[in-house]
C-alpha positions as MATLAB code, in Angstrom:
seq = 'XXXXXXXXXXXXXXXXXXXXXXXXXXXXXXXXXXXXXXXXXXXXXXXXXXXXXXXXXXXXXXXXXXXXXXXXXXXXXXXXXXXXXXXXXXXXXXXXXXXXXXXXXXXXXXXXXXXXX';
ca = [
     124.315   80.256  141.924;
     125.995   79.645  138.511;
     123.639   78.754  135.661;
     125.325   76.065  134.951;
     125.386   74.189  138.756;
     121.349   73.406  138.031;
     121.863   71.388  134.803;
     120.406   69.565  133.540;
     117.345   70.706  134.451;
     114.352   68.683  135.309;
     111.927   68.005  132.530;
     108.531   69.796  134.666;
     111.282   72.907  135.504;
     112.364   73.169  132.308;
     108.540   73.252  130.655;
     107.784   75.890  133.215;
     110.311   77.941  132.079;
     109.700   77.566  129.067;
     105.760   78.444  129.508;
     106.962   81.623  131.171;
     109.325   82.990  128.917;
     106.700   84.987  126.809;
     104.125   86.041  129.442;
     103.648   85.436  133.394;
     100.883   83.040  134.306;
      99.028   81.412  137.076;
      99.692   77.033  137.803;
      96.735   76.131  135.968;
      97.601   78.259  132.770;
     101.044   76.845  132.686;
      99.843   73.049  132.359;
      97.845   74.657  129.899;
     100.361   76.206  127.926;
     102.816   72.951  128.933;
      99.881   70.501  127.345;
      99.245   72.979  124.155;
     102.912   73.053  123.437;
     103.685   69.538  123.418;
     100.345   68.342  121.683;
      99.771   66.876  125.702;
     102.742   64.447  125.366;
     103.578   66.604  128.504;
     101.461   66.714  131.651;
     102.253   68.606  134.675;
      99.697   67.246  137.191;
      99.060   69.380  140.350;
     101.128   67.937  142.858;
     104.215   67.911  140.579;
     103.659   71.024  139.546;
     103.307   73.445  143.144;
     106.330   71.139  144.003;
     108.486   72.484  141.405;
     107.396   76.128  141.563;
     107.910   76.063  145.189;
     111.519   74.969  144.319;
     111.866   77.193  141.427;
     110.868   80.221  143.715;
     113.924   78.454  146.216;
     116.469   78.614  143.433;
     115.569   82.412  141.970;
     114.323   80.674  138.665;
     110.867   82.664  138.785;
     109.412   84.917  141.221;
     105.351   85.978  142.419;
     104.436   89.057  140.060;
     101.816   91.145  141.805;
     100.815   92.267  138.169;
      97.674   91.063  137.007;
      94.924   90.934  134.379;
      91.492   93.500  134.929;
      89.329   91.890  137.717;
      86.849   91.107  135.125;
      89.620   88.183  133.539;
      90.736   87.406  137.468;
      90.629   85.559  140.104;
      92.041   86.609  143.419;
      92.909   83.203  144.848;
      95.600   82.973  141.639;
      99.266   83.532  142.393;
     101.406   84.624  138.968;
     104.853   83.884  138.345;
     107.570   85.500  135.974;
     110.618   84.087  134.997;
     113.883   85.889  136.047;
     116.377   87.520  134.296;
     118.623   84.179  136.026;
     116.114   81.729  134.802;
     115.909   83.052  131.647;
     120.119   82.396  131.559;
     119.419   78.713  133.574;
     116.766   78.063  130.308;
     119.474   79.722  127.576;
     122.401   77.516  129.154;
     119.854   73.656  129.289;
     119.135   74.807  125.543;
     122.947   75.335  124.186;
     123.524   71.857  126.512;
     120.974   70.207  124.609;
     122.194   71.584  121.297;
     125.436   70.186  121.965;
     124.007   66.939  122.618;
     122.071   67.040  119.310;
     125.435   67.832  117.169;
     127.294   65.217  118.803;
     124.508   63.145  117.791;
     123.780   63.955  114.342;
     127.820   63.618  113.704;
     127.498   60.292  114.326;
     124.899   59.981  111.691;
     122.070   59.980  114.314;
     118.609   61.923  113.472;
     115.829   62.001  115.275;
     113.182   59.560  114.504;
     109.908   61.202  113.261;
     106.323   60.299  114.914;
     104.014   58.916  113.171;
     100.419   60.310  113.432;
];
């Protein structure tokens, strides 16, 4: 499958791939990473998370890994996921697409609005 065929990525898929870009993670750790990275603005509930993970496994974006942390830091019920080379190429293609959109907007004098804290 061509990476561009999956674009644009759904928001949950994009964030899950980002969460797995630098480390293998289990489901709950993925949701924690997304919440921390987005300041709580993006929340992926368990139903969305596991439906999306199942679809991503079928598409070859991620894979379940047998690599696990030491037993004292692990729970046997957890499944760990890893981004695949194809998944990395797909998220990179989506980042290129998003970058191009931002550049097009800037060329028209538009800039992102800073959020007020």
